[in-house]
C-alpha positions in Angstrom: 0.0 0.1 -0.1 1.7 3.5 -1.1 2.3 5.9 1.9 -0.2 8.4 0.6 -2.9 5.9 0.6 -1.9 5.3 4.4 -1.9 8.6 5.3 -5.8 9.5 3.8 -7.2 6.4 5.2 -5.1 7.1 9.0 -6.4 10.6 8.8 -9.8 9.2 9.9 -8.5 6.8 12.3 -9.7 9.1 15.2 -11.7 8.2 18.3 -15.2 8.6 18.1 -14.9 11.9 20.3 -13.0 13.5 17.8 -14.4 12.6 14.1 -18.5 12.3 13.8 -20.5 11.0 11.1 -21.7 14.3 9.9 -18.4 16.0 9.9 -16.6 17.9 7.3 -13.0 17.4 7.2 -9.7 19.5 6.2 -6.4 17.7 5.7 -3.4 20.7 5.8 -0.1 19.3 4.5 2.8 21.8 6.1 6.4 22.1 4.7 8.4 23.3 7.3 10.2 26.5 6.1 14.0 25.3 5.6 16.3 27.0 3.0 19.0 24.3 3.5 17.0 21.8 2.0 14.9 23.6 -0.6 14.8 26.8 -2.9 13.2 28.8 -0.5 15.4 32.3 -0.1 17.2 33.0 3.0 15.3 33.4 6.6 17.3 33.0 9.7 17.3 29.9 11.4 15.5 30.8 14.5 12.4 30.1 12.1 13.7 28.4 9.1 15.5 25.1 11.0 13.2 22.2 8.9 14.0 19.9 12.1 12.5 22.5 14.8 8.5 22.5 13.9 7.9 24.4 17.1 9.7 27.6 16.1 9.2 27.4 12.3 7.9 29.9 10.1 5.0 27.5 8.6 4.2 26.2 12.2 5.1 26.9 15.5 5.7 31.0 15.0 2.8 33.0 15.1 1.5 33.0 12.0 2.1 29.4 11.5 -0.4 26.5 11.3 0.0 25.8 14.9 0.4 29.6 15.9 -2.6 30.5 14.3 -5.1 27.8 14.8 -3.8 27.4 18.8 -4.8 31.1 19.3 -7.8 31.2 17.5 -11.1 31.3 19.2 -13.0 29.5 16.4 -11.5 26.1 17.0 -10.3 24.2 19.6 -7.2 21.5 19.8 -8.7 18.2 20.3 -5.6 15.8 19.6 -1.9 16.3 19.0 1.3 14.3 18.7 4.5 16.2 18.6 6.8 13.2 18.7 8.0 12.7 15.0 5.6 9.4 13.5 8.1 8.5 10.8 11.2 9.9 9.2 9.1 12.8 7.5 6.1 13.9 9.7 7.4 15.5 12.8 4.1 16.8 14.3 0.4 16.3 13.9 -2.4 18.5 15.4 -6.4 18.1 15.4 -8.5 21.1 15.8 -12.7 21.3 15.8 -14.2 24.2 14.5 -16.4 25.3 17.8 -19.8 24.6 17.9 -19.3 23.3 14.5 -19.0 20.3 12.2 -15.0 20.8 10.8 -12.4 18.7 11.8 -9.1 19.9 10.7 -6.0 17.8 10.6 -2.6 19.2 10.1 0.6 17.6 9.8 4.3 19.3 9.7 6.8 17.8 7.4 10.4 17.9 8.0 12.2 20.3 5.8 13.9 18.2 3.8 11.2 16.1 3.2 9.6 18.3 0.6 8.4 16.0 -1.9 7.0 13.3 0.3 5.0 16.1 1.6 3.6 17.1 -2.0 2.9 13.4 -2.9 0.9 13.0 0.2 -0.7 16.2 -0.2 -1.6 14.8 -3.9 -2.3 11.4 -2.8 -5.2 12.7 -0.1 -6.8 14.5 -3.3 -6.2 11.1 -5.6 -8.1 9.4 -2.7 -10.5 11.3 -1.2 -8.9 11.6 2.0 -10.8 14.8 3.0 -13.3 17.7 2.2 -10.9 20.4 1.5 -7.0 19.3 1.0 -4.6 22.4 1.4 -0.5 22.8 1.2 1.4 25.4 3.0 5.2 26.2 2.2 7.3 26.9 -0.3 6.5 25.7 -3.5 8.7 22.4 -4.2 7.7 22.1 -7.9 9.8 25.1 -8.6 13.0 22.7 -7.6 12.2 19.3 -8.9 9.7 17.4 -10.7 7.3 15.0 -9.7 4.9 12.1 -11.7 1.6 13.7 -12.2 -0.7 12.3 -9.7 -4.0 10.4 -11.1 -7.3 9.9 -9.9 -7.3 6.4 -7.8 -10.0 3.4 -8.1 -11.0 4.7 -4.4 -11.6 8.3 -5.4 -15.7 8.9 -4.0 -15.7 12.6 -4.3 -14.1 15.4 -5.3 -12.1 17.2 -3.0 -11.9 21.1 -3.1 -8.2 22.3 -2.9 -5.7 24.6 -1.7 -2.2 25.5 -2.5 -0.7 28.1 -0.2 2.7 28.4 -2.1 4.7 31.0 -4.7 2.8 30.5 -8.2 0.7 27.6 -7.3 -1.7 28.3 -10.0 1.1 27.2 -12.8 2.7 24.5 -10.8 -0.3 22.5 -9.1 -3.5 23.3 -10.9 -3.0 20.7 -13.4 -2.1 18.1 -11.3 -4.7 18.8 -8.5 -7.1 18.3 -11.6 -5.6 15.1 -12.7 -5.8 13.4 -9.3 -9.4 14.5 -9.2 -9.6 17.7 -7.1 -11.1 20.9 -7.5 -8.5 23.8 -7.1 -10.5 26.9 -5.0 -7.5 28.9 -4.0 -4.2 29.2 -5.8 -1.6 31.7 -6.6 -0.1 33.8 -9.3 3.0 35.4 -7.5 5.5 35.1 -5.2 3.9 35.2 -1.4 3.9 34.7 2.2 1.9 31.6 2.8 0.9 32.4 6.5 -1.9 30.2 7.7 -4.1 33.4 8.7 -5.1 32.9 5.3 -6.3 29.5 5.5 -8.4 30.8 8.6 -9.7 33.6 7.4 -11.1 31.5 3.8 -12.5 28.3 5.7 -15.2 30.4 7.0 -16.3 30.8 3.3 -15.3 27.6 2.4 -17.7 26.2 4.9 -20.5 28.7 4.0 -20.7 27.3 0.3 -19.1 30.5 -0.9 -18.2 30.7 -4.3 -14.6 30.9 -6.0 -14.5 34.5 -5.9 -15.8 35.0 -2.5 -12.8 32.6 -1.5 -10.4 34.7 -3.2 -11.5 37.9 -1.9 -11.6 36.2 1.5 -8.0 34.9 1.0 -6.8 38.6 -0.8 -8.6 40.5 2.8 -6.5 38.3 5.0 -3.5 38.7 3.5 -3.6 42.8 2.4 -3.9 43.1 6.1 -1.2 40.9 6.8 1.2 42.5 4.3 -0.2 46.4 4.8 -1.1 46.2 1.0 -4.5 47.4 -0.7 -6.7 44.6 -1.2 -6.6 45.5 -4.8 -2.8 44.5 -5.2 -3.7 41.3 -2.8 -6.1 39.9 -5.1 -3.5 40.0 -7.9 -1.8 37.4 -5.8 -4.8 34.6 -5.5 -5.7 33.5 -9.2 -9.1 34.0 -10.6 -10.6 30.5 -10.8 -14.0 30.2 -12.4 -16.8 28.1 -11.0 
């Protein structure tokens, strides 16, 4: 059995108190910032050590996945594992939306395991592992090539997909479509993939918002963080069509 399929199945192997039949699920695959092992530009070792998720820019930092969702009043941490699960996955956290039926499972991948992170992200799309599948980090596909994914035989639904990394429309869109996914938020430029973007646009996604509405939510959050106009921020995110 392929690693990606194992992860897609194990994502749902959670205690009944965590996962309920009515829940909508979000799987987030975070590639830790690591200039030493990826094409990411220079950032200090204090936030760019791909072996230290707790201080990493994309995970433990205030604007990383753990930093944003641990502090959010909208989400409650219901399960975690901070012991490396294998050579690639260093940390896992599961959040439930307060008063809602959303469950978010996030994994932090060692910086040197970018290929594995992208393959597991695409594998979750191929096997319909979640309702929404998200990649956060440096766009490793700018540095290397991977075999084109394809829809798996057990593909039961079309998951929505988000890739928060540089120029993801160019590099990820054809791959996600080939894997059987529906891209809902992608990027057109170099950008900073802070998890504040994901927190903001999940509200729009959960409410059944259009692709335009999700783009606007992402842009509004990005504009606030980067202190730029919303018009400029809109240009960072691809104009996808419903």
